[in-house]
N, C-alpha and C positions, 0 to 999 in steps of 0.2 A: 209615713212609715215605709214607703217603697221608694223613696228618693235616695240617690247616692250623692255623697259630698266628698268623694275620695280625692278630688283635685282642687279642693278649696284651699285658699291661702291661710285659712284659720282652722285651728283645732279647738272646738268647743267642748266643754265638759261641765255638766250640771243641768240646771233648769232655772229659768228666770221669771216666768209668769205663766198663767194658764193659756195665754195666747201663743206661747212658744213651746216647742217640743222639748223633751228631755234629750240630752246629748251625752254620748260616750265617744271615746277616741280609741281607735286601733292603730298601733304603730308596729312597724317591722324593720329590723336592721339585719342584713345578711352578714353575719360574722364568720361564716364557715371558711372562707378563704383568707381571712385576715388574721386569725388567731390560731396558733398551733394547737393541736389536740392534746398535747402532753404538758400543759401549763397549769399553774395554780393561780386562780384569780385573786388578786390582792384587794382590788376594789373595782366596782363598776356602777356607774350611775347614768340615768337618763336625765338630761337637762332640757327644759323647755323655757322659751322666753314668753313670759306673761305680759301681755300688753293691755289687758282690760279685765275688769271684774264687774259683774252685774249683781247687785244686792248689797248686803251689809254683813259685817262680821267675817266669819271664815267658812271655808268649804273643805272638809276632809275628803281628799281624792285618793283612792286606792289604786295601786298598780297590780294587775292580775295577769297570770299566765294564760295565754290563749291556747286551747287544746285541739284545735282543728284548723285546717287550711282555709284560707279566704283570699279574695282578690280585691284590691283597692277599688277597682271599677265596678264591682258587683255587690259589695256589702251594703246593706240597708238595715233599718231598725228591725224589719221583719225577717231579715236573712243575716243574723249575727252568728258568728261561730261560737262554739261552746268555750267557756273559760272556767278557771278555778273559782271556787266559791269563797276562798279566803285570799285576802290581799297579801302580796309579797311584801309590800311596804306601803305605808300611808303617809301622806304629806298634807298638813293643813295649809291651804292656800288662802291668802287674806285679800282684803279690799285694797289693792294697789295695782300699779301699772309700771311698765318698763323695768321689770325685774326678772331674774332667772330663778326657776324652781327646779328642784331635783328630787329624784326617787332612786333609792339604792336598788340595784338588781344583781348584786354580787352572787347570791345563791342561784338565782335563775341563770345567770351567765355561766357559772361553773357547771351547771347541769347541761346547758347547751354544748359547752366545750367537751365535757366528758361523754356526751352522747346519750345520757340517761333521760334527757328531756328534749323532745323535738321542738325546734325553734319555729313556732307559729306566730311569734311576736308577743305584744303586750296590749292589754286593755287598760285604759284609764277611765274610771267612773267614780262618782260620789260613793262614799262608803254607805251612806244611808240615802236610798232613793225612795220617792222623788226628793231631790234637794231643792232648796229655795234660792240658791245662788248659782251663778255660772262663772267659770273662769275661761278666758280666751287666750290662746297661745298661737304663735306663728307656726306654720307648717313648712314642709319642704317645697311647697309651691308658692311661698311668699317671695316677693321680688328681691329682697335683700338677704343674701346668704349668710350674713353675720348673725342673723336671728334664727337660722335653721335649728331644728332639734339636734341635740348632740348625744352621743353615747361615748362616755369617757371610761376607758378600761385600763387598769394597771394589772400586770401579771408578771410571774417569774417562772423559770424552768427549774424544777426541783433537782 
């Protein structure tokens, strides 16, 4: 509960057995300098490369708005920042590997751009905890950048 895994090459989400802990993933993309403040977001999605799944069936993973500041090197299970109680978007992740999964963050992105939501990042966690499955994704610290998490944004100036 007091360990930090901020520089792991893997993003774990879920729970696989009583001998392993529950996992949640916090992600942050600084979009303040790359997107003009007067745009309308047409689409925005977070994409993660899933390389492993522990368990059977599916795992509904929700994407939640993070509501307070945190540092990658300091976050632990016992020191998690507050987040929204309702998922912005939920994706069922299945027992498969070497596939891309995506979550829509269009409303969250528009809030960040408009300045009505402070960008503290996103939390990925099972919708129902504790879950009995775990999904594993590559992180920014993975050795092959073709599998890095992606934030795909389309916008227009009205």
